[in-house]
C-alpha positions in Angstrom: -4.4 -1.1 25.5 -4.5 -4.7 24.5 -4.1 -4.8 20.7 -3.3 -2.6 17.7 -6.2 -1.4 15.6 -5.5 -0.4 12.0 -7.7 1.9 10.0 -8.4 1.3 6.3 -6.0 2.9 3.8 -7.3 5.2 1.1 -5.2 5.8 -2.0 -5.8 7.8 -5.1 -4.4 6.9 -8.5 -4.2 8.9 -11.7 -5.9 6.9 -14.5 -4.3 6.7 -17.9 -6.2 7.1 -21.2 -6.4 3.3 -21.7 -8.0 2.9 -18.2 -5.5 0.2 -17.2 -5.6 1.3 -13.5 -9.4 1.0 -13.3 -9.3 -2.4 -15.2 -6.6 -3.6 -12.8 -8.6 -2.8 -9.6 -11.9 -4.0 -11.1 -10.2 -7.3 -11.9 -8.8 -7.6 -8.4 -12.2 -7.1 -6.9 -13.7 -9.7 -9.4 -11.0 -12.2 -8.2 -12.0 -11.6 -4.6 -15.8 -11.9 -5.2 -16.7 -13.2 -8.7 -20.0 -11.7 -9.8 -20.7 -14.7 -12.0 -21.0 -17.3 -9.2 -20.2 -15.3 -6.0 -17.7 -18.0 -5.0 -15.5 -15.9 -2.6 -11.8 -16.7 -2.7 -9.6 -17.4 0.3 -7.7 -14.4 1.5 -4.4 -16.1 0.7 -5.4 -16.0 -3.0 -5.9 -12.2 -3.2 -4.1 -10.4 -0.3 -0.7 -8.9 -1.1 1.8 -6.6 0.6 1.8 -3.0 -0.6 4.9 -1.0 -0.3 4.5 2.8 0.3 7.5 5.1 -0.2 7.8 8.9 0.3 10.6 10.8 -1.5 11.8 14.3 -1.0 12.3 16.8 -3.8 15.8 15.4 -4.5 14.3 11.9 -5.0 15.8 10.6 -1.7 13.7 8.0 0.2 12.5 9.7 3.4 9.8 7.3 4.6 8.9 3.7 3.8 6.2 1.4 4.9 4.3 -1.7 4.0 0.6 -2.6 4.3 0.7 -6.3 5.0 -1.9 -8.7 3.5 -3.7 -5.8 1.8 -6.7 -6.0 -0.6 -9.2 -3.5 -2.0 -12.6 -3.2 -0.4 -14.0 -0.2 -2.2 -13.3 1.4 -5.6 -14.9 4.7 -6.3 -16.8 5.5 -9.5 -15.2 7.6 -12.3 -17.4 10.5 -13.3 -17.6 11.1 -17.1 -16.5 14.5 -18.2 -16.0 16.1 -21.6 -13.4 18.7 -20.4 -10.0 18.4 -22.0 -8.0 19.9 -19.1 -8.7 17.2 -16.5 -8.0 13.6 -15.9 -9.6 10.7 -13.9 -8.5 10.1 -10.4 -9.4 6.7 -9.0 -9.7 6.3 -5.2 -9.3 2.8 -3.8 -9.8 1.8 -0.1 -7.7 -1.1 1.2 -8.1 -3.3 4.2 -4.9 -4.8 5.6 -3.7 -7.0 8.5 -0.9 -4.9 9.8 1.2 -1.8 9.0 5.0 -2.1 9.0 7.0 1.1 9.3 10.3 0.2 7.5 11.8 3.7 8.2 11.6 3.1 11.9 12.9 -0.5 11.5 15.8 0.8 9.4 16.7 3.5 12.0 16.5 0.9 14.9 18.8 -1.4 12.9 21.2 1.5 12.3 21.3 2.3 16.0 21.8 -1.4 16.9 24.6 -1.6 14.3 26.2 1.6 15.7 26.0 0.3 19.2 27.5 -3.1 18.2 30.3 -1.3 16.3 31.0 0.8 19.4 31.0 -2.3 21.5 33.4 -4.1 19.2 35.7 -1.1 19.0 35.8 -0.9 22.8 36.8 -4.6 23.0 39.7 -4.3 20.6 
């Protein structure tokens, strides 16, 4: 192997009655590629880090990661439906530069700290 290759990330969001989530992602896409003049923005103007956290049933953080320099590249349509027992789910596909696993980084740091503590205890 000579470099890391990252796949696109697909996330699904529940959309509220006021459609703020859809409006947010549509606005982000419009910032990237304005449909009025098609004057594309520089990546530094629209790419952001996205934190992803997984919690267990007791609300303890069990996994943490970051999509670095992420931005949406595809937003699915919302199908109109008259049913009263359902809600909109918006799927957004993100491109990103790199994936950072903060859980592994945290564990590695804990191991280093434990090793350093053991080293210091052996000196004293």
